[in-house]
C-alpha positions in Angstrom: 0.0 -0.1 0.0 2.8 2.4 0.9 4.6 1.6 -2.6 1.5 2.3 -4.4 1.0 5.6 -2.6 4.3 6.6 -3.4 4.1 5.8 -7.1 0.9 7.5 -7.4 2.2 10.6 -5.9 2.7 13.8 -8.0 5.3 15.0 -5.5 7.2 13.4 -2.6 9.2 15.1 0.2 11.6 13.6 2.9 13.1 14.9 5.9 16.5 13.8 4.6 18.6 12.5 1.6 19.3 9.3 3.4 15.7 8.5 3.9 14.9 9.6 0.4 17.8 7.1 -1.1 16.5 4.4 1.3 12.6 4.9 0.1 13.7 4.7 -3.6 16.0 1.7 -2.7 13.5 -0.3 -0.8 10.1 0.4 -2.7 12.0 0.6 -6.1 10.4 3.7 -7.3 11.7 6.3 -9.9 9.9 9.2 -8.5 11.9 12.4 -7.7 12.0 13.0 -3.8 12.6 16.5 -2.5 14.2 17.2 0.7 13.1 19.6 3.5 14.8 18.9 6.8 13.2 18.9 10.1 13.3 22.2 12.1 13.8 23.0 15.7 12.5 26.0 17.8 16.0 27.4 19.0 14.2 29.5 21.6 12.5 26.4 23.2 15.9 24.7 23.0 18.5 27.0 24.1 21.4 26.9 26.6 20.4 26.8 30.0 22.1 28.0 33.3 22.0 24.4 34.9 25.0 23.4 36.5 26.9 20.6 34.3 27.6 17.6 36.0 31.3 16.7 35.7 32.1 13.4 33.7 28.5 12.9 33.0 27.2 11.2 29.6 23.4 11.3 28.6 21.6 9.1 26.2 17.9 10.0 25.8 15.3 8.4 23.7 13.9 4.7 23.6 15.9 2.2 25.0 15.8 0.0 22.0 18.4 -2.1 20.1 18.2 0.1 16.9 19.5 3.2 18.7 22.7 1.5 19.4 22.3 1.1 23.2 23.9 -2.3 23.5 27.0 -1.0 21.4 27.0 2.2 23.8 27.2 -0.4 26.9 30.2 -2.3 25.3 32.0 1.3 24.7 31.2 2.5 28.4 32.8 -0.7 29.7 35.9 0.3 27.7 35.6 4.0 28.9 35.2 3.2 32.5 38.7 1.3 32.4 40.1 4.7 31.3 38.1 6.9 33.3 36.5 5.6 36.5 34.9 9.0 37.1 32.5 8.8 34.0 29.0 8.2 34.5 26.3 7.3 31.9 22.4 8.0 32.1 20.1 6.3 29.9 16.9 8.2 29.7 14.0 6.8 28.1 11.5 3.9 28.0 12.7 0.4 28.0 11.5 -1.5 25.0 11.2 -5.2 24.6 14.0 -6.3 22.5 12.8 -7.4 18.8 15.2 -10.3 18.6 15.3 -11.8 22.1 11.8 -10.4 23.5 13.6 -9.5 26.7 14.1 -5.9 28.5 16.7 -4.0 26.6 17.7 -2.5 29.8 18.2 -5.9 31.3 20.5 -6.8 28.4 22.3 -3.7 28.9 22.9 -4.5 32.4 24.2 -7.9 31.4 26.7 -6.3 28.9 28.1 -3.8 31.6 30.9 -4.8 33.8 30.3 -5.2 37.5 32.2 -1.7 38.1 30.7 -0.1 35.0 27.3 -1.0 36.2 27.7 1.1 39.4 28.2 4.3 37.4 25.2 4.0 35.0 21.7 5.0 35.9 18.6 4.2 34.1 15.6 6.8 34.1 12.2 5.8 32.6 10.2 8.2 30.7 10.0 11.7 32.3 7.5 14.8 31.2 8.8 16.2 28.0 9.7 19.7 29.8 12.0 17.9 32.1 14.1 16.5 29.2 15.7 19.7 28.9 16.8 19.6 32.5 18.7 16.3 32.0 20.1 17.7 28.8 21.3 20.9 30.5 23.3 19.2 33.3 24.7 16.6 30.9 28.5 17.2 29.9 28.2 15.0 26.9 25.3 13.5 24.9 25.7 10.2 23.2 23.4 8.9 20.4 24.9 5.9 18.6 21.8 5.1 16.7 21.7 2.7 13.6 18.3 3.9 12.5 16.9 7.3 12.2 15.2 9.6 9.5 16.3 13.1 10.8 16.2 12.9 14.6 14.6 15.8 16.7 16.6 14.4 19.8 19.9 15.3 18.0 18.7 18.9 17.1 17.4 19.5 20.4 20.7 18.5 21.9 22.6 20.6 19.5 20.4 23.8 19.8 21.2 23.6 23.7 24.8 23.8 22.8 25.7 20.0 23.8 28.7 18.3 22.4 27.6 15.1 20.9 29.2 11.8 20.2 27.0 10.2 17.5 26.8 7.3 14.8 28.1 8.3 11.5 25.1 6.6 9.5 23.5 8.5 6.8 21.5 11.1 8.1 24.3 11.9 10.6 26.5 13.4 7.7 23.6 15.8 6.9 23.0 17.0 10.3 26.6 16.9 12.1 30.0 17.9 11.2 32.5 15.6 12.5 35.2 17.2 14.3 33.2 20.6 14.5 29.9 20.0 16.3 31.1 16.7 17.9 32.5 13.4 16.5 30.4 10.9 14.3 31.6 7.2 14.6 30.6 4.0 13.5 28.6 2.4 16.6 30.1 -0.8 16.4 33.7 0.7 16.6 33.1 0.6 20.4 37.0 1.5 21.2 36.9 4.5 19.0 33.5 5.6 20.5 35.1 5.2 24.1 38.2 7.0 23.0 36.2 10.1 21.8 33.9 10.2 24.6 36.7 10.2 27.2 38.7 12.8 25.1 35.7 15.3 25.4 35.0 14.5 28.9 38.8 15.5 29.6 39.0 18.2 27.1 36.4 20.7 28.3 37.6 23.4 26.2 37.1 21.5 23.0 33.8 20.1 24.1 32.8 23.7 24.8 33.8 24.8 21.3 32.0 21.9 19.6 28.7 22.8 21.8 28.9 26.5 20.4 29.3 25.3 16.9 26.5 22.7 17.2 24.1 25.6 18.0 25.4 27.8 15.4 25.0 25.0 12.7 21.5 24.5 13.8 20.6 28.1 13.6 21.9 28.4 10.3 20.3 25.3 9.0 17.5 24.0 10.8 15.9 26.9 12.7 12.2 26.3 12.5 11.1 29.5 10.9 13.6 28.9 8.1 12.3 25.3 7.6 8.7 26.6 7.7 9.3 29.1 5.1 10.8 26.2 3.0 7.8 24.2 3.5 5.5 27.2 2.6 7.5 27.8 -0.5 7.5 24.3 -1.6 3.6 23.7 -1.3 2.8 27.0 -2.9 5.0 25.9 -5.9 2.9 22.9 -6.0 -0.4 24.6 -5.7 0.6 27.1 -8.6 
């Protein structure tokens, strides 16, 4: 049904070039797909005066395999061997794993070493407005996802001047600038992921610069007013 809808459409718009190419590949269609990125309200998501917790890492979003959380647990084991002061918080709903039918949080706990587990916190869903408080106090945001379209969580963190260590898959290259707004890494390269997390925990000056760059990048390319204008102009062009 979805393929028929795509084939019948006069116009198709996608939130990233990555998803456009995947859609073309999966549904074997020849239709042109236009790209309009997701936008973010930079006034709603802006830097806060909340004190940053030293050596703190934050993952936020559904705790699910496709978001790279199992790989993150392995990377944190390696990080904790280098930096025993590092802490990691998983903020989000525990999802039953699609392959094992088990709690993903439970699987993460099994992966973590006994020592590393003592430095990891699991917080279930919180009201949306409280997410900004957790973002505000995090030193580094880690998002090693394998599967996204153009994630709002990344935009929210970047708009709040947070330094990110993320996956390097598809959409990431359209949103992040490796070595400028943070680091983009293959989630399965857990050693490199651990090294980059540790680097930014220790080098606060670099982390701060990355955070500033991230917000500037969001303002320039993904600010909600600019994205709204692109949408309006796009649909006006279709109507006319």
